[in-house]
C-alpha positions as CSV (number, residue, x, y, z in Angstrom):
1,M,0.0,0.0,0.0
2,N,1.1,3.5,-0.8
3,G,-0.1,5.8,2.0
4,K,-3.9,5.9,2.4
5,K,-4.8,5.4,-1.2
6,L,-4.7,2.2,-3.2
7,H,-2.7,2.8,-6.3
8,C,-4.2,1.0,-9.3
9,G,-3.3,0.2,-12.9
10,I,-5.8,-0.8,-15.6
11,I,-5.1,-3.3,-18.4
12,G,-7.6,-2.6,-21.2
13,A,-9.1,0.6,-22.4
14,G,-12.2,-0.8,-24.1
15,R,-15.8,-0.4,-22.9
16,I,-15.5,-2.0,-19.5
17,G,-12.0,-0.6,-18.9
18,R,-13.4,2.9,-19.5
19,V,-16.2,2.3,-17.1
20,H,-13.9,1.1,-14.3
21,A,-11.4,3.9,-15.0
22,E,-14.1,6.6,-14.7
23,T,-15.4,4.9,-11.5
24,L,-12.0,4.9,-9.9
25,A,-11.2,8.4,-11.0
26,F,-14.4,10.2,-10.1
27,R,-16.1,8.1,-7.4
28,M,-13.3,6.4,-5.4
29,P,-11.3,8.8,-3.3
30,E,-9.7,5.7,-1.6
31,S,-7.9,4.9,-4.8
32,Q,-5.6,6.6,-7.3
33,L,-5.2,5.5,-10.9
34,V,-1.5,5.4,-11.8
35,A,-1.4,3.8,-15.3
36,I,-3.4,2.3,-18.1
37,A,-2.3,0.0,-20.9
38,D,-4.0,-1.1,-24.1
39,P,-2.7,-2.3,-27.5
40,N,-4.8,0.5,-28.9
41,C,-2.6,3.4,-27.7
42,E,-5.1,6.0,-28.9
43,A,-7.8,4.4,-26.8
44,A,-5.5,4.3,-23.8
45,R,-4.5,7.9,-24.2
46,A,-8.1,9.0,-24.5
47,V,-9.1,7.3,-21.2
48,A,-6.0,8.6,-19.5
49,A,-6.9,12.2,-20.6
50,R,-10.5,11.8,-19.5
51,C,-9.6,10.3,-16.1
52,N,-6.4,12.2,-15.4
53,I,-4.3,9.0,-15.4
54,P,-0.6,10.2,-15.4
55,K,0.9,7.2,-17.3
56,V,0.0,5.3,-20.5
57,A,2.0,2.1,-20.3
58,A,3.4,0.4,-23.3
59,S,2.2,-3.1,-22.2
60,P,0.5,-5.0,-19.4
61,S,3.8,-6.2,-18.2
62,E,4.9,-2.6,-17.6
63,I,1.9,-2.1,-15.3
64,I,2.4,-5.4,-13.5
65,A,6.1,-4.6,-12.9
66,D,5.5,-1.0,-11.6
67,P,6.4,-0.9,-7.9
68,E,4.1,2.0,-7.4
69,I,1.0,0.0,-8.3
70,D,-0.7,-2.0,-5.5
71,A,-3.7,-3.5,-7.5
72,V,-4.3,-4.3,-11.2
73,L,-7.7,-4.3,-12.9
74,I,-7.7,-6.8,-15.8
75,C,-10.2,-5.5,-18.4
76,S,-8.6,-7.1,-21.5
77,P,-10.0,-9.8,-23.8
78,T,-10.9,-13.1,-22.0
79,G,-8.1,-15.0,-23.7
80,T,-5.5,-12.9,-21.8
81,H,-7.1,-13.1,-18.3
82,A,-5.6,-16.2,-16.8
83,D,-2.0,-15.4,-17.8
84,L,-2.3,-11.9,-16.6
85,I,-3.6,-13.1,-13.3
86,V,-0.6,-15.4,-12.9
87,Q,1.8,-12.5,-13.8
88,A,0.1,-10.1,-11.4
89,A,0.0,-12.5,-8.6
90,R,3.7,-13.4,-8.9
91,A,4.4,-9.6,-8.8
92,G,2.5,-9.3,-5.6
93,K,-0.4,-7.3,-7.0
94,H,-4.0,-7.5,-5.8
95,I,-6.3,-8.3,-8.8
96,F,-9.7,-7.4,-10.0
97,C,-10.5,-9.4,-13.2
98,E,-13.4,-9.3,-15.5
99,K,-15.3,-12.5,-16.2
100,P,-14.7,-15.1,-17.4
101,I,-11.3,-16.0,-16.1
102,S,-10.7,-18.3,-19.0
103,F,-12.5,-20.7,-21.3
104,S,-10.4,-23.5,-19.8
105,L,-10.8,-24.9,-16.3
106,A,-7.1,-26.0,-16.3
107,A,-6.0,-22.4,-17.1
108,I,-8.3,-21.2,-14.3
109,D,-6.9,-23.6,-11.8
110,A,-3.3,-22.5,-12.7
111,A,-4.4,-18.9,-12.1
112,L,-6.1,-19.6,-8.8
113,A,-3.0,-21.6,-7.7
114,A,-0.8,-18.6,-8.4
115,V,-3.1,-16.3,-6.5
116,K,-3.1,-18.7,-3.5
117,E,0.7,-19.1,-3.5
118,A,1.2,-15.3,-3.7
119,G,-1.3,-14.6,-1.0
120,V,-2.9,-11.7,-2.9
121,L,-6.6,-10.8,-3.2
122,L,-8.5,-11.8,-6.4
123,Q,-12.0,-10.5,-7.1
124,I,-14.0,-11.5,-10.2
125,G,-16.2,-8.9,-12.0
126,F,-19.7,-10.4,-11.5
127,N,-21.2,-6.9,-11.0
128,R,-24.9,-8.0,-10.9
129,R,-24.4,-9.4,-7.4
130,F,-24.1,-5.7,-6.3
131,D,-27.4,-4.7,-7.9
132,A,-29.9,-3.5,-5.2
133,N,-32.7,-5.6,-6.7
134,F,-30.9,-8.8,-6.8
135,M,-29.4,-8.2,-3.3
136,R,-33.0,-7.8,-2.1
137,V,-33.9,-11.2,-3.6
138,R,-30.9,-12.8,-2.0
139,H,-31.9,-11.4,1.4
140,A,-35.5,-12.7,1.0
141,I,-34.1,-16.2,0.4
142,A,-31.3,-16.1,3.0
143,S,-33.6,-14.7,5.7
144,G,-36.4,-17.2,5.1
145,E,-38.8,-14.4,4.2
146,I,-40.3,-16.4,1.4
147,G,-39.8,-19.7,3.1
148,T,-37.9,-22.6,1.4
149,P,-37.2,-21.7,-2.2
150,N,-38.7,-24.2,-4.7
151,L,-38.5,-22.5,-8.1
152,L,-36.2,-19.9,-9.6
153,H,-36.6,-18.2,-12.9
154,I,-34.2,-15.7,-14.5
155,I,-35.0,-13.9,-17.8
156,S,-31.9,-12.3,-19.3
157,R,-32.3,-11.0,-22.9
158,D,-30.1,-8.5,-24.7
159,P,-31.5,-5.7,-26.9
160,A,-29.4,-6.8,-29.9
161,P,-26.8,-9.4,-30.7
162,P,-23.1,-8.4,-30.6
163,P,-21.0,-8.3,-33.7
164,L,-20.0,-11.7,-35.2
165,S,-16.4,-10.8,-34.6
166,Y,-17.2,-10.7,-30.9
167,I,-19.1,-14.0,-30.9
168,R,-16.3,-15.8,-32.7
169,A,-13.9,-14.8,-29.9
170,S,-16.2,-14.8,-26.9
171,G,-16.6,-18.5,-26.3
172,G,-20.3,-18.4,-27.2
173,I,-23.5,-17.4,-25.5
174,F,-23.0,-19.6,-22.4
175,L,-19.6,-18.0,-21.7
176,D,-20.2,-14.4,-22.7
177,M,-23.8,-13.9,-21.7
178,T,-25.3,-16.8,-19.6
179,I,-22.3,-16.8,-17.4
180,H,-23.7,-13.8,-15.5
181,D,-26.9,-15.8,-14.9
182,F,-25.0,-18.9,-13.8
183,D,-23.3,-16.7,-11.2
184,M,-26.6,-15.2,-10.2
185,V,-28.4,-18.5,-9.6
186,R,-25.6,-19.5,-7.2
187,F,-25.7,-16.2,-5.5
188,L,-29.4,-16.1,-5.0
189,V,-30.0,-19.7,-4.0
190,G,-26.9,-20.0,-1.9
191,D,-26.2,-23.5,-3.1
192,E,-24.6,-25.4,-6.0
193,V,-26.1,-26.7,-9.2
194,E,-25.6,-30.4,-9.8
195,E,-27.3,-31.0,-13.1
196,I,-28.0,-28.9,-16.3
197,Y,-30.2,-29.4,-19.3
198,T,-30.1,-27.1,-22.3
199,A,-32.5,-26.5,-25.1
200,G,-31.4,-23.9,-27.6
201,G,-31.5,-22.7,-31.2
202,V,-30.7,-20.0,-33.7
203,M,-33.8,-17.8,-34.0
204,V,-32.3,-14.3,-34.3
205,D,-29.6,-14.5,-37.0
206,P,-28.5,-17.5,-39.1
207,A,-25.0,-16.0,-39.2
208,I,-24.7,-16.6,-35.4
209,G,-25.4,-20.3,-36.0
210,E,-22.9,-20.3,-38.9
211,A,-20.3,-19.0,-36.4
212,G,-21.0,-22.0,-34.2
213,D,-23.1,-20.3,-31.6
214,L,-26.7,-20.1,-30.4
215,D,-28.8,-17.0,-29.9
216,T,-31.7,-18.4,-27.9
217,A,-31.6,-20.8,-25.0
218,L,-33.6,-22.2,-22.1
219,I,-31.6,-23.9,-19.4
220,L,-33.0,-26.1,-16.7
221,L,-31.0,-26.4,-13.5
222,R,-31.3,-28.8,-10.5
223,F,-29.6,-27.7,-7.3
224,R,-28.2,-30.0,-4.6
225,N,-30.8,-28.7,-2.2
226,G,-33.7,-29.5,-4.5
227,V,-34.4,-26.1,-6.0
228,I,-35.4,-26.2,-9.7
229,G,-34.2,-23.2,-11.8
230,T,-34.6,-22.0,-15.3
231,I,-32.6,-19.4,-17.3
232,D,-34.2,-17.9,-20.3
233,N,-31.8,-16.2,-22.7
234,S,-32.1,-14.4,-26.1
235,R,-29.6,-12.2,-27.9
236,K,-32.4,-10.0,-29.2
237,A,-35.3,-8.4,-27.3
238,V,-36.7,-5.7,-29.6
239,Y,-38.1,-3.7,-26.6
240,G,-34.7,-3.4,-24.8
241,Y,-32.7,-5.0,-22.1
242,D,-34.8,-7.6,-20.3
243,Q,-33.6,-8.4,-16.8
244,R,-36.1,-10.1,-14.5
245,V,-36.0,-12.6,-11.6
246,E,-38.6,-14.6,-9.7
247,V,-38.2,-16.9,-6.8
248,F,-41.1,-18.9,-5.6
249,G,-41.0,-20.4,-2.1
250,S,-43.0,-22.2,0.5
251,K,-44.2,-18.9,2.1
252,G,-44.5,-16.7,-1.0
253,K,-42.4,-15.3,-3.8
254,I,-40.2,-12.4,-4.6
255,A,-39.7,-10.9,-8.1
256,T,-37.8,-8.1,-9.8
257,E,-38.9,-6.3,-12.9
258,N,-37.1,-4.3,-15.6
259,I,-35.7,-0.8,-14.8
260,Y,-37.2,2.1,-16.7
261,P,-35.8,5.6,-17.3
262,N,-39.0,7.0,-15.7
263,R,-42.2,5.9,-14.1
264,A,-44.5,8.0,-16.3
265,V,-47.6,6.3,-17.8
266,V,-49.1,7.6,-21.0
267,S,-52.9,7.1,-21.4
268,T,-54.6,7.8,-24.7
269,G,-57.8,6.8,-26.4
270,Q,-55.8,4.0,-28.1
271,A,-53.4,2.6,-25.5
272,I,-51.9,2.9,-22.0
273,Y,-48.1,2.6,-22.1
274,T,-44.7,3.5,-20.6
275,D,-41.4,4.1,-22.2
276,L,-39.1,1.2,-23.0
277,P,-36.8,-0.2,-20.3
278,L,-33.2,1.0,-20.0
279,N,-31.5,-0.2,-23.2
280,F,-28.3,-2.1,-22.1
281,F,-26.1,-3.1,-19.2
282,M,-24.2,0.2,-19.1
283,E,-27.4,2.0,-18.1
284,R,-29.1,-0.9,-16.2
285,Y,-26.2,-1.8,-13.9
286,T,-24.5,1.6,-13.5
287,E,-24.5,1.6,-9.7
288,S,-23.5,-2.1,-9.4
289,F,-20.2,-1.4,-11.2
290,V,-19.5,1.3,-8.6
291,L,-20.4,-1.0,-5.7
292,E,-18.3,-3.9,-6.9
293,L,-15.2,-1.7,-7.2
294,Q,-15.9,-0.2,-3.8
295,S,-16.0,-3.7,-2.3
296,F,-12.7,-4.6,-4.0
297,I,-10.9,-1.5,-2.8
298,Q,-12.2,-1.9,0.7
299,A,-11.4,-5.6,0.8
300,V,-7.8,-4.8,-0.1
301,I,-7.5,-2.0,2.4
302,D,-9.2,-4.0,5.2
303,Q,-7.2,-7.2,4.3
304,R,-10.4,-9.3,4.1
305,P,-11.6,-11.8,1.5
306,A,-13.0,-10.6,-1.7
307,P,-16.8,-10.8,-1.9
308,V,-16.6,-12.6,-5.3
309,S,-13.7,-15.1,-5.1
310,G,-11.7,-17.0,-7.7
311,I,-13.8,-20.1,-7.1
312,D,-16.9,-17.9,-7.8
313,G,-15.2,-17.3,-11.2
314,R,-14.5,-20.9,-11.8
315,I,-17.8,-22.5,-11.2
316,P,-19.9,-20.5,-13.7
317,V,-17.3,-21.5,-16.4
318,A,-17.8,-25.2,-15.5
319,M,-21.6,-24.5,-15.7
320,A,-21.2,-22.9,-19.1
321,L,-19.2,-25.9,-20.4
322,A,-21.9,-28.3,-19.0
323,A,-24.6,-26.2,-20.7
324,R,-22.9,-26.5,-24.1
325,K,-22.3,-30.2,-23.6
326,S,-25.9,-30.7,-22.8
327,Y,-27.0,-28.9,-25.9
328,D,-24.5,-30.8,-28.1
329,E,-25.4,-34.2,-26.7
330,H,-29.1,-33.6,-26.2
331,R,-29.1,-34.8,-22.6
332,P,-28.9,-33.6,-19.0
333,V,-25.3,-33.2,-17.8
334,L,-24.1,-33.6,-14.2
335,L,-21.6,-30.9,-13.2
336,E,-19.3,-33.7,-11.9
337,E,-18.9,-34.8,-15.5
338,I,-17.0,-31.6,-16.3
339,S,-13.3,-32.0,-15.7
340,G,-12.3,-31.2,-12.1
341,E,-15.8,-30.3,-11.0
342,K,-15.7,-32.6,-8.0
343,S,-12.9,-30.4,-6.5
344,L,-14.7,-27.1,-7.1
345,T,-15.3,-26.4,-3.4
346,D,-11.7,-27.3,-2.5
347,H,-10.3,-24.1,-4.0
348,S,-9.8,-21.0,-1.9
């Protein structure tokens, strides 16, 4: 630590890198941004100018090697995450890493082993855990307010599919989109999924299927504690970003609806309607991005465990691999079938 502020470096000046840089620069007095790196030097310089970051580094290794930096935020493409975690851990840096850690469980295990050996803190960027609506659902379940949970349903639909170039590099819908929902079901229910069955298709754009991916999926989950869950995904909802949750329990239910830019209702002779919901995750989850970084910074300062650990980053990847395996083989898949799954809870 350098004085009272946590000195941070950011790797990646893309969309999420800019979000985190602005959060640290404008809303986190406990931290100070020291450097940013990105292969696109122009993008890095633009973020540096916007957020008053004094140094634009030539490479991630320059940030990791900088003795002034206490913590590294990894916001680069997924394929680089695991290796950067290993490098940062060996350099003694605390780490915030965007999801997923990797497409490979073996690579994830190597990264988590490096973190454990170095004794540094690692937090994974599952920001939806910090959304006030979902935290309220979690409280209702954990406190027994709705009794014993029986059924869980998550609807998560994007307003439009991403570019094909993104889909080809993202690992597919289960790793780039559903992975948030896999994390959310674990967070809400407070237990692990033991079996997954996937039905899916290409109903939005044939080019997505030609790229080897799906754009529509319904995933059935069975938890160890008996809860039955479903995740409903689509890459295109014409009315905007659709983010809803319902949990039904023995004493009642709790549900969250979409977030709208206002609560006004227009009534005419032809219809009664409201404006469309907030259009994408940047608008819908603004405050959750702030809260997750606040929790990371405070965990480092207070020397306490991260609220979203490395194992919390590993399990949703295993779930994503099981979901794809289920779709490919047209059958339910036990999580223990996925390599290394039996040892999931053994990781720190």
